Steps between C-alpha positions, in 0.01 A plus 500: 500500500414146391122480471511150640740559795382407843413783739477388862292721732574545866168677554191603305216693659218741439405798715343843479639844582359850534131578514316756707156514666244659272152611612206501264131482576579475876704185447875452532688320219861418430627675184831518318658166610761352261551135422859377531639164389846437642759252362826430681754277327710252691817638341439868592734779405364707790324750272130578463289639217138614475338455160214736419281444189353758266151608406247228407745249635554299818806344660433184291677665208835462684443132573439369150509636144204505270651211301545285812868546585640589846471867579737749657419362848697185424792689359539705817457190717763313299735795568429470876261791550215486752205611288182673599227517235205728566154572362442873534227610742158468335639256244466122450569306821511817710129521438267762347172655603341788315353600834852548639704599194263660256468426128733272306702642209396274212801475279709193411197312370530714186655259247596767250696691765671184628614399152624849418684573829604159639515206266497592127665839475694418184162463325275740687730737693479872408823646644838507326667213695205253469619337180810359669293266725604134465492344843134414569476115507230482229345721235337706781158508335161400628418132450855393569534281813771715664309823437179346641691379807642849552159661469350250744753617762368859492319638805318825562681801640377756748411832330622725780881513442571729798307268729683187390839669545410627847384152607811350351729732699348360821523136379854528373612676815353212703663236280842667501483542880444124528766374258771767536745613233375417150494573127172629352422414136197658347363463147287752307213635721685334789830666402432821699452281808882489496496874558232467772688224683835681489332820616329351805783259593821654356733311737357152431446523123859427381417503128208576266449339162235690310414295190333748266329693780174686443569824316605730349516776763174700554331459157397188306555453127294325234652352183355534154181659626411181691479518879593210722184342642556632853530860367158520344383763747783738405510752220812551279607786281774567253763730645787684321746276689331172401645292217263395221445152643368588845291745702526613862208495745336835563525470882767345726419145618778451760489809728827402663683453172585132527231399750138571574542530873742726681878439534735670743643809330751752623379770537173332593174568325262708708142395560319517167817592308588309185809449290503722190582314173712657233598360164859377482679747275767247398381368168463126454560286190208447260409165650476626862225696674569855624432453870445727798710591805433704811507877458832624637612527770424131530414335829723209598395144580719462805396149601532347150856630477598257781445181299640342184253526209472336160244604236491222242339545157451259208583577139151457347269599782254788495707626794812528283400847368453657846677319787790745462253760638476314835880472510542873431237581768697301759826658385354854539377401846849408611467121472801317357392186315561274201270534200562199276356406164528124446599536138810687607608173665416281200163390641274583210140472388328513839165657577336629817413148631860376491451263789277292269721512190731244344812645655349565841788319666751719327322811625481379861865400487586855389306636799677261740840594363420865556394419858826306559683824428265728689355308793755373749 
């Protein structure tokens, strides 16, 4: 895409979806609504896509990059997609009230964690792939204008992960019912919303693009003895199966493997029943995490098996050591999908925030080429 090419809109509007009545202190409030900004190009290809941001982010990260270039929104519009950008319930323009949603999770304001995980991994990253990072559009360190702009974009995240996923199921169902057949693209903490959307609306969600979705299955990992800022309430221990550069959390974080809230399994989980995690016995290379699967016999994700799915992972990201675990979990659950590492297609040096990086257009073009082959 030419960054200066004209994009003519046929329609541009804002609306809200989802939300339920919530009673507290003998008053009725509206809770769980989701902000949606819709863009329809004049030269439409007849396809639609929902873009869902990750933790600490809002939909603004798809509109413009931290260094001021056009974001993925414009690339999809230029290709003819009708684009729906959301702010997750309880986030940014969807609105937040501690009275309705509980405590914030204070996280992305931690400058050390942001430099280490998102912007300056080649200098501060503590996982094997970090040193290959080359695509951030500045030095990625505090004081740099691009870094400061990125940090200014951060917003607080709801602490209750199950609650935000349950509210998002309702909101995404409402949105998909209104717009019809669509692609769902989710990034990071918003990545599992692909699984939620495909689960609640399997006929309408024609493709899922999970860009480094929240993971790995069940248990979190910490690198080099340093926990990510949002994991400061968890304890980690060294296990026999851990490599020397990471530790695994003592307790599961995602009770449903790849989500916090329930998915539709076959056979179904009974009331109060949980999936049982079991370490994957297939040994991984030295630079990859030993992840968990379901204990056999594995339940199947029957609704997710009805849609086309891409899991996309960057070469240098902190997700690079463990996204294979999410892929293996889906495979075990009977879900055919594509798990693609960008470096295997000569797109190298990217980190987790690839939609902000120097080659962001190249990454979005790769996604659109995959969709051309897998979505109508």
